[in-house]
C-alpha positions as CSV (number, residue, x, y, z in Angstrom):
1,M,88.2,81.3,102.1
2,F,88.7,81.7,98.4
3,D,88.8,79.0,95.7
4,Y,91.2,80.6,93.3
5,I,94.9,81.3,93.3
6,I,96.5,84.8,93.1
7,E,99.6,84.8,91.0
8,G,102.3,87.3,91.9
9,D,103.3,89.6,89.1
10,L,106.1,88.4,86.8
11,V,106.4,85.0,88.5
12,K,106.0,83.1,85.3
13,E,108.0,85.5,83.3
14,N,111.0,85.5,85.5
15,Y,111.0,82.2,87.3
16,S,109.0,79.5,85.6
17,L,106.8,77.6,88.0
18,N,108.5,74.2,88.1
19,G,110.9,73.6,90.9
20,N,111.8,71.9,94.2
21,I,110.6,72.7,97.7
22,I,113.6,74.0,99.6
23,S,111.9,75.1,102.9
24,K,108.5,75.1,104.6
25,F,107.1,77.5,107.2
26,N,103.6,78.0,108.7
27,N,102.4,80.3,105.9
28,V,105.1,80.1,103.2
29,I,106.7,77.3,101.1
30,N,109.9,78.4,99.3
31,I,110.7,76.8,95.9
32,K,113.8,76.9,93.8
33,T,113.8,76.4,90.0
34,K,116.5,74.8,87.8
35,S,118.0,78.2,87.0
36,N,118.5,78.8,90.8
37,K,115.9,81.5,90.9
38,G,113.0,81.2,93.4
39,Y,109.5,81.9,94.2
40,A,107.1,81.2,97.1
41,I,103.6,79.8,97.5
42,T,101.7,81.2,100.5
43,D,98.4,81.0,102.3
44,S,95.9,83.8,102.4
45,K,97.6,85.5,105.4
46,V,100.7,86.6,103.6
47,T,100.9,90.0,101.8
48,L,101.2,89.6,98.1
49,A,104.6,90.1,96.5
50,P,105.8,89.9,92.9
51,Y,107.4,86.5,93.5
52,H,104.5,84.9,95.4
53,V,101.6,82.6,94.4
54,K,98.9,82.9,97.0
55,L,96.7,79.8,97.5
56,P,93.5,79.0,99.3
57,N,94.3,78.0,102.9
58,Y,93.0,74.5,102.5
59,I,95.1,73.7,99.4
60,F,98.2,75.4,100.9
61,N,97.9,73.2,104.0
62,N,97.4,70.1,101.9
63,I,100.6,70.8,100.1
64,K,102.5,71.8,103.2
65,N,101.5,68.6,105.1
66,S,102.3,66.3,102.2
67,L,105.6,67.7,101.0
68,E,109.1,66.9,102.0
69,E,112.0,69.1,101.1
70,E,113.3,68.7,97.5
71,T,109.8,67.4,96.5
72,K,108.9,68.7,93.0
73,I,106.0,71.0,92.4
74,K,104.5,72.3,89.2
75,I,102.0,75.1,88.6
76,N,100.5,75.6,85.1
77,N,97.6,77.6,83.8
78,E,95.0,75.3,85.3
79,Q,96.6,73.0,87.9
80,I,99.0,72.7,90.8
81,I,100.6,69.3,90.7
82,Y,102.5,67.9,93.7
83,N,103.3,64.3,94.8
84,K,100.9,63.1,92.1
85,N,98.1,65.2,93.6
86,I,96.4,67.7,91.4
87,F,94.5,70.8,92.5
88,N,92.4,72.3,89.6
89,Y,91.4,75.9,89.6
90,N,89.2,77.9,87.3
91,N,89.9,81.4,88.3
92,K,93.2,83.2,88.7
93,N,93.8,86.8,89.8
94,I,97.0,88.6,89.0
95,F,98.3,90.7,91.9
96,S,98.4,94.3,90.8
97,G,99.2,97.5,92.7
98,K,98.1,100.1,90.2
99,I,98.3,103.8,91.1
100,K,95.2,105.8,90.3
101,D,95.1,109.0,88.2
102,C,95.7,111.9,90.5
103,S,96.1,114.6,87.8
104,F,93.3,116.6,89.6
105,V,95.5,117.1,92.7
106,D,97.4,120.4,93.3
107,R,101.0,119.4,92.6
108,D,102.4,122.5,94.4
109,L,100.6,121.4,97.6
110,L,102.0,117.9,97.3
111,I,105.5,119.4,97.0
112,E,104.9,121.4,100.1
113,W,103.6,118.4,102.0
114,T,106.4,116.1,100.8
115,E,109.1,118.6,101.8
116,K,107.6,118.7,105.3
117,V,107.7,114.9,105.6
118,I,111.3,114.7,104.5
119,K,112.4,117.5,106.7
120,N,110.7,116.1,109.8
121,T,111.7,112.5,109.5
122,N,114.2,111.1,111.9
123,R,115.1,108.2,109.6
124,S,118.0,108.5,107.2
125,G,117.9,107.2,103.7
126,S,120.9,106.9,101.5
127,L,120.1,110.4,100.2
128,D,119.0,111.7,103.6
129,H,117.6,115.2,103.1
130,T,119.8,116.1,100.2
131,I,117.0,115.7,97.7
132,L,115.5,118.9,99.0
133,K,118.6,120.8,97.6
134,F,119.1,118.7,94.5
135,T,119.0,121.7,92.1
136,N,121.8,123.5,93.9
137,I,123.7,120.3,94.4
138,I,123.8,119.3,90.8
139,N,124.8,122.8,89.8
140,N,127.7,122.9,92.2
141,I,128.4,119.5,93.7
142,Q,131.8,120.5,95.2
143,E,130.2,123.0,97.6
144,F,128.2,120.4,99.4
145,K,129.3,117.9,102.0
146,L,128.1,114.6,100.6
147,S,128.7,111.0,101.2
148,T,130.5,109.0,98.5
149,L,127.2,107.5,97.4
150,Q,125.4,110.8,97.3
151,R,128.2,112.4,95.3
152,E,128.1,109.5,92.8
153,F,124.3,109.7,92.7
154,Y,124.1,113.4,92.0
155,N,126.9,113.3,89.4
156,K,125.0,110.7,87.5
157,L,121.7,112.5,87.9
158,K,123.2,115.6,86.5
159,D,124.6,113.7,83.5
160,I,121.2,112.1,83.0
161,L,119.4,115.5,83.0
162,E,122.0,116.8,80.5
163,K,121.4,113.7,78.4
164,K,125.0,112.6,78.6
165,I,124.0,109.2,80.0
166,S,120.7,107.3,80.4
167,I,118.7,106.4,83.4
168,N,120.2,102.9,83.2
169,N,123.3,104.3,84.9
170,L,121.4,104.6,88.2
171,L,120.4,101.0,88.2
172,G,122.0,99.0,91.1
173,L,123.7,102.2,92.5
174,G,124.0,101.8,96.3
175,I,123.8,99.0,98.7
176,G,121.0,97.1,100.4
177,L,118.1,94.8,99.4
178,T,116.9,97.4,96.9
179,P,119.7,99.9,96.0
180,T,119.3,103.6,96.2
181,G,119.1,104.3,92.5
182,D,116.5,101.6,92.0
183,D,114.3,102.9,94.8
184,F,114.6,106.5,93.5
185,I,113.5,105.4,90.1
186,V,110.4,103.5,91.4
187,G,109.4,106.5,93.5
188,Y,109.8,108.8,90.4
189,L,107.8,106.4,88.2
190,S,105.0,106.4,90.7
191,V,104.5,110.2,90.1
192,I,104.4,109.6,86.3
193,E,101.9,106.7,86.8
194,A,99.7,109.1,88.9
195,K,99.8,111.6,86.0
196,L,101.2,114.3,88.2
197,A,104.2,114.8,85.9
198,E,105.7,113.9,82.6
199,D,108.6,111.4,82.3
200,K,111.3,114.0,81.8
201,L,114.0,111.4,82.6
202,N,112.6,109.2,79.8
203,V,112.7,106.2,82.1
204,I,109.9,104.3,80.4
205,N,111.4,104.5,76.9
206,E,115.1,104.1,77.9
207,M,115.2,101.6,80.7
208,E,116.7,98.4,79.5
209,T,114.2,96.0,81.1
210,D,115.7,92.9,79.5
211,E,118.9,93.5,81.3
212,L,117.5,94.5,84.7
213,F,118.5,91.2,86.3
214,D,122.1,91.8,85.2
215,K,122.3,95.4,86.4
216,T,120.8,95.0,89.9
217,N,119.6,92.4,92.4
218,R,116.6,90.1,91.9
219,V,114.2,91.9,94.3
220,S,115.0,95.3,92.9
221,A,114.7,94.1,89.3
222,L,111.2,92.7,90.1
223,H,110.1,96.0,91.6
224,L,111.4,98.0,88.7
225,K,109.9,95.7,86.1
226,G,106.7,95.8,88.0
227,A,106.7,99.6,88.0
228,I,107.3,99.8,84.3
229,N,104.3,97.4,83.9
230,H,102.1,99.7,86.1
231,R,102.4,97.6,89.3
232,Y,103.8,99.1,92.6
233,N,104.5,98.3,96.2
234,K,101.3,98.6,98.3
235,R,102.8,101.5,100.4
236,L,103.3,103.6,97.3
237,V,99.8,102.7,96.1
238,D,98.3,103.7,99.4
239,I,99.8,107.2,99.2
240,Y,98.0,108.0,96.0
241,K,94.8,106.1,97.0
242,N,94.4,108.5,100.0
243,I,96.0,111.6,98.4
244,E,92.7,113.5,98.1
245,N,91.9,113.2,101.8
246,G,94.3,116.0,102.8
247,E,97.7,116.5,104.4
248,K,97.0,114.4,107.5
249,Y,96.5,111.3,105.4
250,Y,99.3,112.2,103.0
251,R,101.7,112.5,105.9
252,K,100.4,109.2,107.4
253,Y,101.0,107.2,104.3
254,T,104.3,108.8,103.3
255,E,105.6,108.2,106.8
256,K,104.6,104.5,106.4
257,L,106.6,104.4,103.2
258,I,109.6,105.8,105.0
259,E,109.5,102.9,107.4
260,M,110.4,100.5,104.7
261,G,113.9,99.0,105.1
262,N,116.9,100.9,106.3
263,S,116.7,103.5,103.5
264,S,114.4,102.2,100.8
265,G,111.3,104.1,101.8
266,L,113.0,107.5,102.1
267,D,114.8,106.9,98.8
268,M,111.5,106.1,97.1
269,L,110.0,109.3,98.6
270,S,113.0,111.2,97.3
271,G,112.2,109.9,93.8
272,L,108.6,110.9,94.3
273,Y,109.6,114.4,95.4
274,F,112.0,114.7,92.4
275,G,109.2,113.7,90.0
276,L,106.9,116.4,91.5
277,I,109.6,119.1,91.2
278,M,110.5,118.2,87.7
């Protein structure tokens, strides 16, 4: 048991912590704010996420057992207030998934390992295996059989590389909980964070973070904003955390990344691969 709360990244920044309870489950209570955005409070069993506030089990259960739907709850810097009850806490940890410095790793070897993982996967991402041929594709798109999404993606990527447009043109491109363009950018940024490459797409300087919530969906915007602020999905963090243990472990954790969503994991790995190649 722990006696402090763990606040998910960006919760206060994007949501405010005043709202109404809209649903309760065994380990999660969902809350809606006046602006119709939401966050969740959880017990210690739930994996941290950018829009979560993790509580000690005993206080989570106290809240869950005493609240009715639409009951108001407020969390400030020192207290959680609900139904006139107050839980005071002195310590607060901010959830962070920071990628370590991997500049000592052989980048050519990582490229080789990543190519093997992408070639051997049976799962399809929005980009499938096309990222392995991206140099040829952007030089002569018409020669390749691509989906509509892939064609649009590589046309935009070519224009970004030629500095005709900015990285912001990839935001929200694609379908799903986290669109292809967003996942690609997050994977790419992870390589920059690991100090394995320079930011040749100039994402960090050019991304319009104030407009993210207008350009893509809420979940993607949080992940992108988290990445810009050096905080990443655990599966990406685990890749770099274990990177020096050799190809077996690299394959293990990149394959776990690929398992995310219908296409998100492979699209992130495509961005990672692109960052290594660049």
